[in-house]
C-alpha positions in Angstrom: -54.1 144.3 73.7 -57.7 144.0 75.0 -60.1 147.0 75.5 -63.6 147.3 76.8 -66.4 148.6 74.6 -66.3 152.2 75.9 -62.6 152.3 75.4 -62.9 151.0 71.8 -65.4 153.7 71.0 -63.0 156.3 72.6 -60.1 155.1 70.4 -62.3 155.2 67.3 -63.5 158.7 68.2 -59.9 159.9 68.8 -60.5 160.5 72.6 -58.2 157.8 73.9 -54.5 158.0 73.2 -53.2 156.6 76.5 -53.5 153.4 78.5 -52.1 152.4 81.9 -51.0 148.9 82.8 -49.8 147.8 86.2 -46.1 146.9 86.4 -45.4 143.2 87.2 -43.6 142.8 89.5 -44.0 146.0 91.5 -40.9 147.8 92.8 -40.3 147.4 96.5 -40.7 150.4 98.8 -40.9 153.9 97.2 -37.7 154.1 95.1 -36.6 156.8 92.7 -37.7 155.6 89.3 -37.1 156.7 85.7 -37.4 155.4 82.2 -34.8 155.5 79.5 -36.6 156.9 76.5 -34.4 155.9 73.5 -36.7 153.0 72.6 -33.9 151.4 70.6 -34.4 147.9 71.9 -36.7 148.3 74.8 -37.7 151.2 77.1 -35.9 150.2 80.3 -36.8 151.4 83.8 -34.3 151.4 86.6 -35.0 151.8 90.3 -33.1 151.4 93.5 -34.5 148.6 95.7 -34.9 148.9 99.4 -31.5 147.2 100.0 -29.8 150.0 98.0 -28.9 147.9 95.1 -30.1 148.8 91.6 -32.3 146.5 89.6 -33.5 146.7 86.0 -37.0 146.2 84.9 -37.8 145.9 81.2 -41.2 146.9 79.8 -42.6 144.5 77.3 -43.9 147.5 75.3 -41.5 149.8 73.4 -41.9 152.8 71.1 -42.7 151.7 67.6 -44.5 148.5 68.6 -47.8 147.9 66.8 -50.5 146.3 68.9 -53.7 144.9 67.6 -56.8 145.5 69.6 -59.0 142.7 70.9 -62.7 143.5 71.7 -66.0 141.6 72.2 -67.2 140.4 68.9 -69.5 138.1 66.9 -70.0 137.0 63.3 -72.9 137.2 60.9 -72.1 134.2 58.8 -74.9 131.6 58.3 -74.2 128.5 60.3 -71.4 130.0 62.3 -71.3 128.4 65.7 -67.6 128.2 66.5 -64.6 130.5 66.1 -63.3 128.0 63.5 -66.6 128.5 61.5 -66.2 132.3 61.8 -62.7 132.1 60.3 -64.1 130.3 57.3 -66.5 133.2 56.7 -69.7 131.4 55.6 -70.7 134.6 53.7 -70.7 136.8 56.8 -68.4 139.3 58.5 -67.3 140.2 62.0 -69.4 142.6 64.1 -68.4 144.3 67.4 -70.3 144.8 70.6 -68.9 148.3 71.1 -71.0 149.4 68.0 -74.3 148.3 69.6 -77.0 146.2 68.0 -77.6 142.5 68.5 -75.1 139.6 68.3 -75.5 136.9 65.7 -77.1 133.6 66.6 -73.8 132.4 68.2 -73.8 135.2 70.7 -70.8 137.4 71.7 -67.3 136.1 72.1 -65.1 137.8 74.7 -62.1 139.8 73.5 -59.6 137.1 74.6 -61.1 134.9 71.9 -60.7 137.3 69.0 -58.5 136.1 66.1 -56.0 138.5 64.7 -57.7 138.8 61.3 -60.9 140.1 62.9 -59.2 143.0 64.7 -60.2 146.3 63.2 -57.8 148.6 65.1 -54.0 148.6 65.2 -52.2 150.9 67.6 -48.7 152.3 67.2 -46.9 153.1 70.5 -45.4 156.6 70.5 -44.2 156.8 74.1 -43.6 154.6 77.2 -43.2 156.0 80.7 -43.7 154.8 84.3 -45.3 156.6 87.2 -47.5 156.0 90.3 -51.1 155.6 89.3 -52.2 158.6 91.4 -49.7 160.8 89.7 -52.0 161.0 86.6 -52.6 164.6 85.5 -55.8 166.2 84.4 -54.8 166.1 80.8 -53.7 162.5 80.9 -56.9 161.5 82.6 -58.8 163.0 79.6 -56.4 161.2 77.2 -57.5 157.9 78.9 -60.8 158.2 76.9 -63.3 159.9 79.2 -66.2 161.6 77.5 -67.0 165.2 78.4 -70.6 166.5 78.4 -72.7 169.3 79.7 -76.4 169.4 80.5 -76.7 173.1 81.5 -75.6 174.9 78.3 -71.9 174.8 79.2 -72.1 176.1 82.8 -70.9 172.7 84.1 -68.8 170.2 82.2 -68.5 166.6 83.6 -66.4 163.6 82.6 -67.4 160.0 82.6 -68.4 157.0 80.4 -71.3 157.4 78.0 -73.6 154.8 76.6 -73.3 153.8 72.9 -75.6 156.7 72.0 -73.1 159.2 73.4 -75.1 160.2 76.5 -75.1 159.2 80.2 -77.3 156.3 81.2 -77.4 152.6 81.9 -78.9 151.4 78.7 -75.7 149.4 78.1 -72.2 150.2 79.5 -72.4 153.9 80.5 -72.7 155.7 83.8 -75.6 157.7 85.2 -75.1 161.4 85.1 -74.6 161.6 88.9 -71.6 159.3 88.5 -69.9 161.7 86.2 -67.4 164.2 87.8 -66.2 167.7 87.1 -62.7 166.5 87.9 -61.3 164.2 85.1 -58.9 162.6 87.6 -61.8 161.7 89.9 -63.7 160.3 86.9 -60.7 158.2 85.9 -60.4 156.9 89.5 -64.0 155.6 89.2 -63.1 154.0 85.8 -59.9 152.4 87.2 -61.8 150.8 90.1 -64.6 149.7 87.9 -62.0 147.7 85.8 -59.6 146.7 88.6 -61.7 146.4 91.7 -62.3 148.2 95.0 -59.2 149.4 96.6 -57.1 149.3 93.4 -56.8 153.1 93.3 -55.8 153.4 96.9 -53.1 150.8 96.3 -51.4 153.4 94.1 -49.3 150.9 92.1 -46.6 151.7 89.6 -48.0 151.7 86.1 -46.7 151.8 82.6 -48.1 154.9 80.8 -48.4 153.9 77.2 -49.2 156.5 74.6 -50.3 155.5 71.1 -52.0 156.5 67.9 -54.6 154.5 65.9 -52.5 153.6 62.9 -54.8 151.5 60.9 -58.5 150.6 60.9 -59.7 147.4 59.4 -61.6 147.8 56.1 -65.2 146.8 56.7 -66.7 144.3 54.3 
């Protein structure tokens, strides 16, 4: 499962314990919708289609699944120019863009090109549910990994995405302070549209709500 740099840092810091993924295909109309939570084989959602008939939609994620996290990465080995070289080692180790610093000579590889053995985070799914995107609660918005900071000695707290140094700014992948919001849901809306594009929040799709815990971190070399 891929995550951006800010979300990787949020997982490592214990701030992110949920992720939302759009259902494919989307249910038609606005049906009643629920999830069977036994997780024995697969969490299954049932909904009544517009023609009144019932259909079954299976989530590819289920409670107990272990997912390895993909993130933007590079490798420090001498003479590493390809992913095949990186897998041979060449006396180096994987490094991660979310941690900051400079890439090795080969540059950064995107998360989709990360081999399993270089993943440093494994997540265990603890809950799967389904809801409309805009039904997200304040507490769930916080659990999506937003940072919370104050700049007036605690009079005002705002939520947003921090740079790698933990503070607002555009040094790398954070937001300016004026982009942060006192409402966690409003901040999450900005994050969702940043990832999924303009109008994606207004579309209010059905989403899988996946809760997890970071079960294992890769031992650093």
